[in-house]
Legacy VTK file of the C-alpha trace (Angstrom):
# vtk DataFile Version 3.0
C-alpha trace
ASCII
DATASET POLYDATA
POINTS 256 float
-7.057 -4.070 -24.727
-7.913 -5.952 -21.569
-9.827 -9.295 -21.621
-13.197 -7.541 -21.380
-12.627 -5.181 -24.311
-11.153 -7.988 -26.467
-14.330 -9.987 -25.840
-16.720 -7.071 -26.610
-14.806 -6.386 -29.827
-14.755 -10.044 -31.021
-18.204 -11.394 -30.098
-21.978 -10.599 -29.874
-24.833 -12.437 -28.165
-22.800 -12.422 -24.993
-23.921 -14.315 -21.937
-22.796 -13.170 -18.524
-23.738 -14.796 -15.239
-23.958 -13.119 -11.807
-23.468 -14.823 -8.515
-22.753 -13.703 -4.983
-19.187 -14.473 -3.675
-19.367 -16.866 -0.753
-22.748 -18.450 -1.681
-23.969 -21.069 -1.279
-20.836 -21.810 0.692
-17.830 -19.598 1.562
-15.553 -21.655 -0.587
-17.908 -21.708 -3.670
-16.401 -18.762 -5.491
-13.570 -20.319 -7.403
-15.415 -23.654 -8.254
-18.316 -21.582 -9.602
-16.032 -19.524 -11.806
-14.356 -22.660 -13.137
-17.735 -24.328 -13.818
-19.112 -21.242 -15.635
-16.130 -20.977 -17.895
-16.392 -24.750 -18.716
-20.057 -24.196 -19.535
-19.200 -21.558 -22.111
-20.220 -18.347 -20.238
-18.581 -15.285 -21.832
-17.874 -13.290 -18.637
-18.876 -13.380 -14.995
-20.031 -10.848 -12.464
-19.054 -11.708 -8.934
-21.261 -10.023 -6.381
-19.574 -8.506 -3.352
-22.105 -9.202 -0.514
-23.465 -6.304 1.390
-25.760 -6.018 4.346
-28.207 -3.522 2.624
-28.416 -4.369 -1.092
-31.243 -2.010 -1.953
-31.206 -2.656 -5.760
-31.510 -6.401 -5.375
-34.581 -8.572 -5.222
-35.210 -11.180 -2.478
-33.165 -13.974 -4.108
-29.919 -11.943 -4.326
-30.624 -10.240 -0.998
-30.870 -13.670 0.596
-27.649 -14.860 -1.057
-25.831 -11.774 0.371
-27.146 -12.440 3.814
-25.993 -16.113 3.721
-22.620 -15.176 2.229
-21.958 -12.696 5.019
-22.964 -15.332 7.673
-20.531 -17.646 5.862
-17.761 -15.215 6.654
-17.410 -13.546 3.220
-15.788 -10.189 2.914
-13.820 -8.212 0.338
-10.584 -9.411 2.088
-11.668 -13.026 1.791
-12.793 -12.605 -1.805
-9.419 -11.203 -2.977
-7.676 -14.023 -1.134
-9.869 -16.608 -2.934
-9.183 -14.981 -6.331
-5.384 -14.637 -5.891
-4.674 -17.634 -8.190
-7.850 -17.497 -10.292
-6.006 -16.671 -13.513
-4.221 -20.026 -13.390
-7.474 -21.746 -14.268
-9.985 -19.082 -15.425
-9.313 -16.810 -18.466
-12.733 -15.259 -19.116
-13.319 -11.638 -17.947
-14.331 -11.217 -14.321
-16.232 -8.223 -13.012
-16.924 -7.324 -9.367
-20.327 -5.931 -8.706
-21.561 -4.438 -5.481
-22.061 -1.384 -3.384
-19.602 1.446 -2.721
-19.490 1.275 1.134
-17.277 -1.843 1.477
-14.968 -0.492 -1.316
-14.550 2.790 0.549
-13.841 1.050 3.822
-11.061 -0.867 2.106
-9.936 2.370 0.389
-10.363 2.898 -3.401
-6.668 2.710 -4.057
-6.194 -0.516 -2.143
-9.325 -1.990 -3.820
-8.092 -1.180 -7.258
-4.677 -2.537 -6.461
-6.172 -5.780 -5.354
-8.287 -5.982 -8.579
-5.096 -5.662 -10.594
-3.264 -8.234 -8.560
-5.825 -10.939 -8.972
-6.875 -10.090 -12.643
-10.253 -8.387 -12.250
-11.260 -6.668 -15.521
-14.118 -4.414 -14.374
-16.242 -3.100 -11.530
-19.939 -2.178 -11.275
-20.810 0.136 -8.390
-24.405 1.229 -8.982
-24.415 3.683 -6.072
-21.150 5.435 -7.104
-22.451 8.628 -8.822
-20.819 9.292 -12.165
-19.908 12.811 -11.128
-18.035 11.571 -8.086
-16.284 8.894 -10.071
-15.328 11.435 -12.727
-13.967 13.946 -10.213
-12.212 11.680 -7.791
-11.613 8.230 -9.089
-11.567 8.124 -12.878
-7.781 8.697 -13.185
-7.217 5.782 -10.696
-9.390 3.375 -12.597
-7.807 4.284 -15.904
-4.293 3.958 -14.577
-5.203 0.519 -13.138
-6.772 -0.499 -16.448
-10.018 -1.416 -14.583
-13.286 -0.565 -16.355
-15.920 1.138 -14.305
-19.178 0.091 -15.842
-22.094 2.469 -15.768
-25.877 1.719 -15.552
-28.578 3.201 -17.671
-32.312 2.700 -17.072
-35.530 3.383 -19.046
-35.779 6.714 -17.212
-32.221 7.850 -17.986
-32.411 10.991 -20.157
-30.682 10.893 -23.575
-28.193 13.651 -22.488
-27.058 11.526 -19.487
-26.873 8.297 -21.536
-24.544 10.041 -23.961
-22.456 11.401 -21.023
-22.171 7.901 -19.548
-21.345 6.503 -22.983
-18.531 9.035 -23.424
-17.112 8.193 -20.019
-17.326 4.416 -20.567
-14.244 2.258 -21.275
-16.158 -0.948 -21.908
-19.876 -1.561 -21.978
-23.040 0.122 -20.702
-25.199 -2.005 -18.317
-28.740 -1.556 -19.463
-31.120 -2.162 -16.520
-34.133 -3.632 -18.253
-36.779 -2.006 -15.998
-37.285 0.315 -13.062
-37.312 -2.517 -10.511
-35.123 -4.543 -8.347
-33.301 -7.603 -9.632
-35.349 -10.776 -10.210
-36.300 -13.255 -12.860
-39.341 -12.455 -15.012
-41.332 -14.425 -17.538
-40.685 -12.373 -20.600
-39.725 -9.077 -22.215
-42.451 -6.460 -22.505
-43.195 -4.141 -25.368
-42.179 -1.188 -23.294
-38.750 -2.832 -22.589
-38.272 -3.599 -26.333
-39.022 0.038 -27.129
-36.450 1.111 -24.610
-33.867 -1.237 -26.023
-34.555 0.165 -29.542
-34.399 3.730 -28.252
-30.915 3.149 -26.835
-29.738 1.331 -29.970
-30.961 4.114 -32.191
-28.575 6.501 -30.380
-25.662 4.843 -32.119
-23.502 4.858 -28.893
-19.783 3.979 -29.088
-20.166 1.515 -26.179
-21.743 -1.888 -26.541
-24.845 -2.387 -24.375
-25.535 -5.438 -22.214
-28.896 -5.933 -20.599
-29.514 -7.181 -17.028
-32.421 -7.462 -14.603
-35.190 -9.964 -15.473
-33.264 -12.201 -17.850
-33.756 -15.823 -16.786
-33.964 -18.299 -19.640
-33.509 -18.952 -23.411
-36.509 -16.887 -24.422
-35.513 -13.694 -22.565
-31.843 -14.132 -23.441
-32.516 -14.475 -27.197
-35.080 -11.616 -27.107
-32.551 -9.260 -25.504
-29.669 -10.286 -27.819
-31.691 -9.063 -30.884
-31.525 -5.595 -29.384
-28.182 -5.516 -27.467
-24.742 -6.877 -27.341
-25.657 -9.497 -24.681
-27.479 -10.380 -21.574
-26.779 -10.922 -17.845
-28.539 -13.545 -15.747
-28.482 -13.107 -12.009
-31.488 -14.174 -9.811
-32.373 -17.215 -11.879
-28.821 -18.593 -11.576
-28.579 -17.719 -7.812
-31.824 -19.591 -7.342
-30.342 -22.580 -9.102
-27.422 -22.493 -6.655
-29.858 -22.476 -3.742
-31.585 -25.739 -4.875
-28.688 -27.688 -6.508
-27.405 -30.947 -5.277
-24.725 -31.191 -8.084
-23.486 -27.677 -8.800
-21.206 -28.486 -11.743
-23.759 -30.646 -13.566
-26.600 -28.235 -12.942
-24.549 -25.288 -14.145
-23.705 -27.052 -17.420
-27.418 -27.946 -17.946
-28.593 -24.447 -17.065
-26.168 -22.699 -19.375
-26.871 -25.092 -22.221
-30.542 -24.446 -21.792
-30.159 -20.622 -21.989
-27.991 -20.939 -25.063
-30.165 -23.455 -26.877
LINES 1 257
256 0 1 2 3 4 5 6 7 8 9 10 11 12 13 14 15 16 17 18 19 20 21 22 23 24 25 26 27 28 29 30 31 32 33 34 35 36 37 38 39 40 41 42 43 44 45 46 47 48 49 50 51 52 53 54 55 56 57 58 59 60 61 62 63 64 65 66 67 68 69 70 71 72 73 74 75 76 77 78 79 80 81 82 83 84 85 86 87 88 89 90 91 92 93 94 95 96 97 98 99 100 101 102 103 104 105 106 107 108 109 110 111 112 113 114 115 116 117 118 119 120 121 122 123 124 125 126 127 128 129 130 131 132 133 134 135 136 137 138 139 140 141 142 143 144 145 146 147 148 149 150 151 152 153 154 155 156 157 158 159 160 161 162 163 164 165 166 167 168 169 170 171 172 173 174 175 176 177 178 179 180 181 182 183 184 185 186 187 188 189 190 191 192 193 194 195 196 197 198 199 200 201 202 203 204 205 206 207 208 209 210 211 212 213 214 215 216 217 218 219 220 221 222 223 224 225 226 227 228 229 230 231 232 233 234 235 236 237 238 239 240 241 242 243 244 245 246 247 248 249 250 251 252 253 254 255
């Protein structure tokens, strides 16, 4: 098993953090990964900045815009990550949109992921059917998990199809909206979480979109394998004067 699958098999109440590579500064990627590991985060999603991030709310859109202005690209990101496994052992997932990956070439992209020690990829706009027909064999040969998204609107038949095709976890989008922190978890969301849990899927489920604090994290963990925080953490980076200290405080607050 790779790092991600070992983690999923060994632990529940997982906490994952998303941030955009190259934000707030071009050189922030590695220090952020090191600080998040020190703070006790279970795994990290590193966003690949893109000029038209349609699924993202204003906070993450803004971070992508700044990262691109800072000179961040896939080539730069892989260069930054080339020695990351000397200091960071937690699973790392790359999350973003398919266009920059296809410009690099899927084979080259996956080879780079293997070289630097990336464990998984989330490409929300890569259709499962296209992945299954053209890329699944390449991902499986590389040992890289392609992580699929389910939403409250995903029919049961498709959820089961994605579950069958999954090699790690399913990313449960908490609501039919763009990314962004919210104040709490609604009854409709809880019913959705319970509906998915009652399907007894083989894949663990981790919830993202709208998780921002201890309250929403603990609510979600009662119904899923873990939670992902994105916008609230990116907003912290925007306003921080001492990144390492603020990260330790933020993660402790979520856990406790």
